[in-house]
N, C-alpha and C positions, 0 to 999 in steps of 0.2 A: 504494499501500500504506499502512496506516497504522501510525502508530508504535505501538510496545510499552505495553502499558498500565503504567502505574507504579501501586504501593501507596498507600495513604495513609498520612500521618505518623500515629505513636503518638499524639502531642499531638490531631490532628485525631480520632483514633477515640475517645480519653477524652473531649474536648469532646463529641462526639455522643452517647457513653454518657450522659455529666451531664445535657445536655439533655434527652434521652429520659425520664430520671428524673424531672428537674424538670417534664415538661409531662405524665407518668403520675400525678405526685400532685396535680397542678391539677386534671385530670380526676376522680380518684377523689375529690378534694374537693366537686367540682361535683355528683357522684353522692352524696355524702352528705349534702347539701344538699336535695336533690330534696322528703324529706318536710316538713320545714321551709320550704321555699318555696311547697309547693302549700298548706300549713297558713296560710300570711302571705297570699299572695294568690288563693288559691280555697277558704277555709273552708268546709267542710261537716261533717256530724256525721261522714263517714266518716272525714275527715282527723283532726278530733280525736280519735278514737277511737285512730287509728294513732299520733299523737302522745304520747298519753296512755301508750300499751302501748310505745312505744320509751323514753320518759322512764324509766320503772317499769326498765327494762332498760339505763339508762346513757348515752342518747343524747343527744348534747350539740354542737349545729352550730355552736357556737362553735371547738371543735377545728378543724372542717372549714374553718372562715371564718379564722381565724390560720395554720392550715397551707399552705393554698392560696394564701394570700396572698404568703407568706414564699416559697415556691416559686414562683410567679409571678414575682415581683421578681427571684429569683435566675436564673430563666431569660431573661429579657428583659435583665439588666445582662450576665450570661454572654454572649448572642448579642451584644450591642453591643461588650463587649470584646473578642470573638473575631474580628468582622468589621473592628473597627479596627486590631488590632495582627497577624492573621496573614495580611493580605495576599490574604485570600479577597476574593471579592464576592459581593453577593448578586444572582441571576440576575434581570435585570427581562426582564419581555414587554412587546414594544411593538408 
C-alpha cells in the first residue's frame, strides 16, 4: 500500500505561481515581437505595411525586449535560488 499523499507547502505553491507568471510574460513578449522579427528577418511589402500600421497604433518592440528579458532573468534566477535553498532536486532522466 502506498503512503498517503502529502500536500505541497505554501512556499512551493507561491514559487510555482511566480515562476509560471514569469514564463507567461516571456512567452507573451515573444509573441509581441513576431511582427518586428518578421520585418527584420524576412522583409517584404506586407511586413512593411504591417509594421507601418502597428507603429501608428503605438507598437513598440523595445517594450517586449526589455520586459521579456527582465521576466526571463527573474524566472531563471528564481529557479536557481529555489533549487539551491529548498532541498528539491531537479528530476533528471537517464
